[in-house]
N, C-alpha and C positions, 0 to 999 in steps of 0.2 A: 504494500500500500504506500503510495507516495505521500510522505509527510513534508513538513516545512524544511527539514534538513535536506531531504532528497531534492526538493525543488530548488533550494538555494545552491546546492552543490552542482545540480544539473545545469541550471540556466546561468550560473555565475562562474563558469570556467570549464566545466566538463563538456558542454555542448559546443559544437563547431558552428558559429553563427555566420559563416562566410557568405551564405545566401540570404542573410537577414530575415529568415523565416519564410521566404518566398517558396521554399520547397514544399511547404504544407499546402500551398494553393495549386500545385500542379494538376490535381484531378479536375480542377475547374478551368484550367487553361491560363492560370495566373491570378494574382491577387486582385487585379482590376476587374476581371470577369467575375470572380467570386464576390467582390464587394457589390458591384452594380447588378449582378444577376441573382445572388443568393442572400446577401445580408441586407442591403439597402431596402429591398422590397418588404422586409420584415420589420424594419424600424422607421420607415418613411413618415409615419404619422407623428413621430416624436422629435424629429429634427427638421429644420434647424432649432437649436435651443440656446439659451443665453450662456449657461455654464454646463459643460460636459465633464464627467469624471470617467477616465478609462483606467480600469484595473488590469495590471499585468500586460502591458503593451508589447513586451519583447523589444525588438528593434524598430518598432513603429510601423508595422505592416498595415494596421488599420488607423493609426494615428494620422497618417498622411491624408486620409479621407476625412476624419473627424475634425481636423483643425479648421477646415473651411466651413464647418456647419455650426460654429458657435463663436461667441465673443471671447470666452475663456475656456481653456481646456486644461484640466488637472490630470496629470499622468502619474500613476503610482505603481511601483514594482519592487519586489524584494531583491532583485538582482541589480547590484551596482553596475555591472557590465552593461546591462540593458538600458538603465537610466542614463549612463554616460553616453551610450550610442544614440539615444533619443535626443539628448542635449546637443550633441554634435550634429546630428541629422537635421534638427529643426532649430538650429541656432539663430536663424534669421526670422523666426516666427515669434512675434512679440506677444502672442496670446496664449503661449504654452508654459505651464509650470510643471517641473519634473521633480518627483519625490521618491526617495528610497524608503520603503517601510520594512517591517519585520515579517511580512507575510500574513499579518493579521490586522494591523491597525490602520485606521483612517483618521487619526487624530489631527493630522495636518490639514484636513478639509473642514471648512467652516460648516457649522450646523445649518440646516435649512437653506442650503445654497446650491444644491445639485439639481438641475432640471432634467438631466438625462445621464444615467450611468450605463456604461457599455463595457462588457468583457466577453471576448470571443476567443475560443481555441486555447484557453489558458486554465481557467478554473476547473476544467475537466480533470485536472491533476490534484484537486483539493478535496480532502475528505469532508465528511459531514460536519465535523467540529469547526473547520475553517469557514465553510459556507454559512453556518449558523452565526458565527462571529461577525462576518461581513453583513449579514442581514440585520443583525441587531444594530449595527452602526448606520447602515443605510436608512433605517427607520428615522434616524436623527438627521442625517445628511441631506435627504431628499427635501425639496420644496413641497408644499402641500399637493401640487399636481405633478410632482416629479415621477420619473419612470426609470426602472432599472431593467436592462436587457442582459440576462445572464445565461451563458452557455456553460452547462455543468454536466457531470456524469449522471447517467441513468443505469449504469451497468449493475448496480446492486439489485435491480429488478430481475436480473438473470444470473443468479449466483453460480450456476453450473458453467456459464460462459466465462465468468471471472476466474474460475478455478482451472479452466482448460489450459492455462499457461503452464500448469504443473503436470500436464499429461506427459507420460514417460517419453523422453526424447527418442529413445531407441525404437519405440513403437511407431512414432511419426516417421522416423527415418525409413522404416520398413515399408510403410504406406507410400512414401515418396518413391522408393526404388521400384515398387510395383506399379507406379503411375496411378495410384488410387487416391492420393491425398487431394488433388485438385477437384476431381469429381465429387468426392465426399464433402469437401469444403463448399463447393457450389450448391450442394443440397442443404447446406446449413448445419451439417453435422459437426463441423469443426470451425471454431472462431479463435484463432491463436494470436491474432494481432490486435490487442485491445488498447494499445497506445498508452499504457500506464494510467488507465482510467482509475479514478477513486472508487473503490469497490463498495464503500459504505453509502454512496449517494444514490438517490432515486428521485424521480419526479414527485412522488408522493411525499417524500420527506421535505422537499422544497416547499410544497404546498403547506404542510403542517408547520414548518419553521417560520414561514412568512406570517402565518396567523398568530404565532406566538408574539410577534413584535408589531402588531397592529398594521401588518402588511397583508396584501392578498395577491394571488396570481391572476392577473388580467387574462393571460393566456399561457398555455404550455403546449409545446410541440415536441414530441419525442421523435428523434431522427436516427436513422441508421448512419453509421460513419465507417465507411470502408468495409462494411460487412452487412449481412442481411438484417440482423436484429437492431432495434432502436436503442443503442447503448448510450446515447446522449439525449439531452433535453435542452430546449431553448425556452426559458421561463421569462415572461415579462411581468414584472412585479411593481405594484403601486401601493400607495398608502390607502388604508380604509378611509372612506369619506372623500376621496379625490373625485375629480370631475369625470373620470373614465367610467365606461359602462359597468354596471354592477354585476352583470352576468359574466361568468367565467367560461372560457372556451378552451378545450383541449382536443388535440388530434394526434393520432399516431401516423407518422409519415415514414414509411419504409421505402419511399422513392426519392429520398434526399440525394443519394448518390447517383440516381438516374438524372436528376437535375444537373449534377456536376458533370456528368458525361455529355449532356446536351450543351452545356456552356463550354466545355472543352472543344467540342466540335465547332461551335460558333467562333471560338477564339481564333481559329485558323483564318477567319474572315475579318474579325473585328478586334481581336486582342491587341494589347499594346505592343507585344513583341513583334507583331507584323507591321502595325501602322507607324511605329516609331523608328523604322529603319531609315 
């Protein structure tokens, strides 16, 4: 299970950031296609916003889009390396403040000041305890009509999938030699690449934790991520009593990676890697 020490050691020295995180957008045909085709359509009702908080930006893969959607952008990460990279990358942007935290705290952010909180492709590595702590603080940091868009793990819903990483390596090697592994994996019988998902988090726990802090889930979308099962969740969280609709919406989307495949095909026509030549 990835804890704070694991995250600190991984993103603050162990991981090779030579592609600045762009490698994770390859299934979409690049981060520009992923942003405009997969992320922005899910958050467009909440931006532009006066002040945005981004939690765990890495090297600024999404920061470069968020900075033009607000007057002030607060960026918080536990990795000194990542914050230093963001400071350098966005050194000419006068509306960005960068902060190193301890993987838990938002004390540097003023209460009742955040109109939109965004975190994507990062807190999937954070267990229930950390998500709970961030929610407790977001209940104070959000403005009355503020919104938090949180990408987190849902793999705890599938405990057998989470445990398959420990399947005997020799057994898998035999299946591969017999050319059986890929067919069995395509049938959903093996999911071995869970990307260090936090095994204690689920969409249901997010719903319960939000209620604990006078928050509620405006919507939840469970999504498959490079596999068949919806091991992740996109939760949109607001304060109880905010202007947003009172009814909650939840869908299971096992076609999320199909969206990615379509965007990757379109990137050959419209992607930045082609048009910026």
